[in-house]
C-alpha positions as CSV (number, residue, x, y, z in Angstrom):
1,X,121.0,218.3,-19.0
2,X,121.1,216.8,-15.3
3,X,124.2,218.8,-12.9
4,X,127.4,216.7,-12.5
5,X,127.7,216.8,-8.6
6,X,124.6,215.1,-7.8
7,X,125.9,211.1,-6.5
8,X,123.9,208.0,-7.5
9,X,121.4,206.5,-4.7
10,X,123.0,202.7,-6.0
11,X,120.3,200.9,-3.7
12,X,117.3,203.1,-5.8
13,X,118.8,204.6,-9.1
14,X,118.7,207.7,-9.1
15,X,120.6,211.0,-9.3
16,X,120.6,212.9,-5.9
17,X,121.6,216.2,-4.0
18,X,123.1,217.0,-1.2
19,X,121.2,219.1,0.5
20,X,121.4,221.5,3.3
21,X,118.3,222.5,5.1
22,X,118.5,226.4,7.3
23,X,115.2,226.8,9.0
24,X,112.8,226.7,11.5
25,X,109.8,226.5,13.0
26,X,106.4,224.6,10.7
27,X,107.4,225.8,7.7
28,X,110.7,224.8,7.6
29,X,109.2,221.1,9.2
30,X,107.2,220.8,6.3
31,X,110.3,221.9,3.4
32,X,111.9,219.0,5.2
33,X,109.4,217.0,4.5
34,X,109.0,218.0,1.6
35,X,112.3,217.9,0.5
36,X,112.7,214.1,2.3
37,X,109.6,212.8,0.1
38,X,111.0,214.1,-3.5
39,X,114.1,211.6,-2.8
40,X,117.3,214.4,-2.4
41,X,119.5,213.3,0.6
42,X,119.5,216.6,3.3
43,X,123.2,215.9,4.8
44,X,122.2,218.4,7.7
45,X,119.8,220.7,8.9
46,X,120.8,224.3,11.0
47,X,117.7,225.4,12.8
48,X,118.1,228.4,16.1
49,X,119.1,227.0,19.9
50,X,116.3,225.1,21.8
51,X,116.7,228.9,24.0
52,X,115.8,230.9,21.5
53,X,113.0,228.7,19.7
54,X,111.7,226.1,22.9
55,X,108.9,224.1,20.5
56,X,110.2,223.4,17.0
57,X,108.8,220.4,15.2
58,X,111.9,221.2,12.6
59,X,115.0,219.8,15.2
60,X,112.1,216.4,15.9
61,X,111.4,214.8,12.1
62,X,115.3,215.7,11.0
63,X,116.5,213.7,14.8
64,X,113.5,211.0,13.6
65,X,114.7,211.0,10.3
66,X,118.6,210.5,11.2
67,X,119.3,214.1,9.7
68,X,121.9,215.4,11.6
69,X,121.1,218.9,13.8
70,X,123.0,221.8,14.1
71,X,122.2,224.9,16.2
72,X,125.0,227.7,16.3
73,X,123.9,230.6,18.3
74,X,126.2,232.3,15.7
75,X,126.5,231.5,11.9
76,X,129.3,234.0,11.2
77,X,131.9,231.5,13.7
78,X,134.3,229.8,12.1
79,X,133.4,226.9,14.4
80,X,130.2,226.3,12.1
81,X,132.1,226.7,9.0
82,X,134.8,224.6,9.4
83,X,131.9,222.1,10.5
84,X,129.4,223.1,7.7
85,X,132.3,222.2,4.7
86,X,132.2,218.6,6.3
87,X,128.8,217.8,5.1
88,X,129.9,218.9,1.7
89,X,126.8,220.1,0.2
90,X,125.9,220.6,-3.3
91,X,122.9,223.7,-1.9
92,X,121.8,225.4,1.0
93,X,118.1,225.7,1.3
94,X,116.8,229.1,3.3
95,X,113.5,228.2,5.0
96,X,112.5,230.6,7.5
97,X,116.2,232.3,9.0
98,X,116.1,235.6,10.5
99,X,120.1,235.2,11.2
100,X,122.9,236.4,9.6
101,X,124.5,233.7,7.2
102,X,127.6,234.6,6.1
103,X,128.6,234.1,2.8
104,X,131.5,231.8,2.8
105,X,128.5,229.1,4.1
106,X,126.0,230.8,1.2
107,X,129.0,230.6,-1.5
108,X,130.3,227.6,-0.6
109,X,128.4,225.2,-2.4
110,X,128.5,224.6,-6.5
111,X,125.0,224.9,-7.1
112,X,124.8,228.0,-4.6
113,X,121.7,229.0,-2.0
114,X,118.5,229.6,-2.1
115,X,116.2,231.6,-0.2
116,X,112.3,231.4,0.4
117,X,110.9,235.6,0.7
118,X,107.3,236.2,1.7
119,X,106.6,239.5,-0.6
120,X,107.2,240.3,-4.5
121,X,111.0,240.7,-3.7
122,X,112.2,243.8,-4.8
123,X,109.2,245.0,-2.9
124,X,108.7,244.5,0.9
125,X,112.1,243.9,1.5
126,X,113.6,242.5,5.6
127,X,112.1,240.9,7.9
128,X,107.9,242.4,8.5
129,X,106.9,242.5,4.6
130,X,103.7,240.5,5.5
131,X,102.4,243.3,7.7
132,X,103.8,245.9,5.8
133,X,102.5,244.6,2.6
134,X,98.4,245.1,5.0
135,X,99.4,248.0,6.3
136,X,99.6,249.3,3.4
137,X,96.4,248.1,1.8
138,X,97.9,245.7,-0.7
139,X,95.9,243.4,-3.0
140,X,98.5,241.4,-3.9
141,X,101.8,239.7,-2.1
142,X,103.1,237.0,-2.4
143,X,106.7,235.1,-2.8
144,X,109.9,234.6,-3.9
145,X,112.6,232.1,-3.8
146,X,116.3,233.9,-4.8
147,X,119.8,233.8,-4.9
148,X,121.0,235.4,-2.1
149,X,124.0,237.3,-2.0
150,X,125.7,239.8,1.4
151,X,122.6,242.3,0.6
152,X,119.0,242.1,2.8
153,X,116.9,240.2,0.5
154,X,119.2,241.4,-2.4
155,X,120.3,238.4,-5.1
156,X,119.0,237.1,-8.3
157,X,115.2,235.9,-8.6
158,X,114.3,232.6,-9.1
159,X,110.8,232.1,-9.7
160,X,107.9,233.8,-7.6
161,X,104.4,233.4,-7.3
162,X,101.2,236.1,-7.1
163,X,98.9,235.8,-3.3
164,X,96.0,238.1,-3.0
165,X,95.6,239.9,-0.1
166,X,91.5,239.9,1.2
167,X,90.0,242.4,2.8
168,X,89.8,240.5,5.9
169,X,92.9,239.0,5.6
170,X,95.3,239.3,8.6
171,X,99.9,238.1,9.0
172,X,98.8,235.1,10.3
173,X,95.4,234.2,8.0
174,X,97.4,235.2,4.8
175,X,101.1,233.2,6.2
176,X,99.4,230.1,7.3
177,X,96.5,230.1,4.0
178,X,98.1,231.5,1.4
179,X,102.5,232.4,1.7
180,X,103.2,229.0,3.9
181,X,101.6,226.3,1.6
182,X,102.7,228.0,-1.6
183,X,106.2,228.7,0.2
184,X,106.3,224.6,0.3
185,X,105.2,224.0,-3.4
186,X,107.6,226.2,-4.6
187,X,110.9,225.5,-3.0
188,X,111.0,222.0,-3.9
189,X,109.9,223.3,-7.7
190,X,113.1,225.6,-7.7
191,X,115.0,222.4,-6.4
192,X,114.0,220.2,-9.9
193,X,114.6,223.3,-11.5
194,X,118.2,223.4,-9.9
195,X,119.0,219.7,-10.3
196,X,117.7,220.3,-14.1
197,X,120.2,222.8,-14.9
198,X,117.1,225.6,-16.0
199,X,117.0,227.4,-12.7
200,X,117.1,231.1,-13.6
201,X,118.6,233.9,-12.0
202,X,116.6,237.1,-12.7
203,X,118.2,240.8,-11.5
204,X,116.4,242.2,-9.4
205,X,115.2,245.8,-10.7
206,X,117.2,248.4,-7.7
207,X,114.9,251.2,-9.0
208,X,111.8,249.0,-7.2
209,X,113.2,248.2,-4.5
210,X,110.9,249.0,-1.2
211,X,112.5,248.4,2.3
212,X,110.9,248.7,5.6
213,X,112.5,247.9,9.7
214,X,111.1,245.6,11.9
215,X,107.4,246.1,13.2
216,X,107.8,247.0,16.7
217,X,104.8,247.8,18.8
218,X,106.3,251.7,17.8
219,X,104.9,251.4,14.3
220,X,101.5,249.7,15.8
221,X,99.8,252.2,17.9
222,X,96.7,253.6,16.7
223,X,95.6,256.6,15.8
224,X,91.6,256.4,15.5
225,X,92.0,259.5,13.7
226,X,93.4,258.5,10.7
227,X,90.8,257.2,8.1
228,X,88.9,253.2,9.9
229,X,90.6,251.9,7.0
230,X,93.9,252.4,7.9
231,X,92.5,251.9,11.5
232,X,91.9,248.2,10.3
233,X,94.8,247.7,8.2
234,X,97.4,248.4,11.1
235,X,94.9,246.2,12.8
236,X,95.4,243.2,11.0
237,X,98.7,244.2,9.6
238,X,100.1,243.9,13.3
239,X,97.9,240.2,14.3
240,X,99.1,238.7,15.8
241,X,102.4,240.4,15.7
242,X,103.1,242.3,17.2
243,X,99.4,243.7,18.3
244,X,97.5,247.0,17.3
245,X,97.8,249.9,20.4
246,X,95.5,251.3,22.0
247,X,94.8,252.9,25.2
248,X,91.8,252.4,28.1
249,X,92.2,255.2,31.5
250,X,95.9,255.5,31.2
251,X,96.9,251.1,30.7
252,X,97.6,249.9,27.7
253,X,95.5,247.1,25.6
254,X,96.0,245.2,21.6
255,X,93.3,245.1,19.7
256,X,92.8,241.6,17.2
257,X,90.1,240.0,15.2
258,X,88.4,243.4,13.8
259,X,86.3,244.3,11.3
260,X,85.9,247.9,8.7
261,X,82.2,249.2,9.1
262,X,82.1,251.0,6.2
263,X,78.7,253.8,7.8
264,X,79.4,256.9,8.1
265,X,80.7,257.4,12.9
266,X,78.7,260.3,13.0
267,X,79.7,263.9,15.3
268,X,80.7,260.6,17.6
269,X,84.8,261.3,18.5
270,X,87.1,259.7,17.0
271,X,88.6,256.5,19.6
272,X,84.6,256.9,21.2
273,X,83.0,253.3,21.6
274,X,79.6,254.2,20.0
275,X,77.8,250.4,20.0
276,X,78.1,247.1,22.4
277,X,77.5,244.6,20.4
278,X,77.4,240.5,20.3
279,X,80.5,240.0,19.0
280,X,82.0,243.0,20.9
281,X,82.7,246.4,21.0
282,X,82.7,249.1,18.1
283,X,84.7,252.1,17.7
284,X,84.3,255.2,15.8
285,X,87.2,256.3,13.5
286,X,87.3,259.1,10.8
287,X,84.5,258.2,8.0
288,X,84.2,254.7,9.7
289,X,83.6,252.2,12.5
290,X,86.2,249.5,13.8
291,X,84.5,245.9,15.4
292,X,86.5,245.2,17.9
293,X,86.3,241.2,18.5
294,X,89.9,240.4,20.5
295,X,91.8,241.9,23.1
296,X,95.2,241.7,25.3
297,X,95.0,243.5,28.6
298,X,98.8,244.7,29.8
299,X,99.2,241.2,31.8
300,X,96.9,239.1,30.8
301,X,96.1,236.4,27.3
302,X,94.0,237.2,24.1
303,X,90.8,237.2,25.5
304,X,87.5,238.1,24.0
305,X,86.0,241.9,23.2
306,X,83.1,240.5,25.7
307,X,84.8,239.1,28.0
308,X,87.5,242.9,28.3
309,X,83.5,244.4,28.6
310,X,82.8,242.6,32.0
311,X,86.4,243.6,33.4
312,X,86.8,247.1,32.9
313,X,82.9,248.1,32.6
314,X,82.5,249.5,29.5
315,X,80.5,251.3,27.8
316,X,79.2,253.3,25.0
317,X,81.2,257.2,25.3
318,X,84.1,255.6,26.5
319,X,87.0,256.4,24.7
320,X,90.0,254.6,23.7
321,X,93.5,257.1,22.8
322,X,97.0,257.8,23.4
């Protein structure tokens, strides 16, 4: 049975929901595009101020589609709520949201609020869910659409879809190739279930919940004495952000685009460059090696590892460390 809050578009003869989209970046743009395509009425888009997100394709699409764009600095202000209630939303859709949304807005729409999260909740609550799943060496993750409450990534689950974490996946490849497109699809599927009145609210199992803090540079410093697979997971789990950190001649160096070598590194000290190859340089770690293909010196953009080799005259026997 279709819910009774939707109104009728007399030109098309179909029932519409009034949706407020709270989102940003390319993911928010694709979600908006998909909602427009399915024929629902987006009555407002909330996205960060231009000084926070300088190139925001979501804002551009909303503007070109004649949808009102709101860019408050703080969602908790009374002025934001005053403007929000004028939109008379039936449903809020939160897609890639980094700010805190007050309960007054979450609970206002008659149909509630749904939110996208890039993990299989209740595992990996928090803002760095993709990073930590890869850093931990996990082989599976997914996306969750849930009904948010005042907690951090808590609230009943509406839908979930699994995604494989391939051995060579980075945060970038996992997100853009898998969690991004799956997320758009499942948000649309969730909206359709809500419209039909058949959207579930499955309680999260709190005993299975894990919460990790934001993954920062403090968490991304490489310890070359750890097993090679642990080092490899850290590098790909911080690629492209915040970047795995090591030091050479006392200067910080971020490393990206790595490849795990399972052959024993012999008697080399951990962190030693043991080979210069066509794609980059190979570093010894415990029980294996890491081929580094791209780096970022302090004050520089990311460059190919071979450019760095020439820049600092890197050679076999040199040692990385803290």
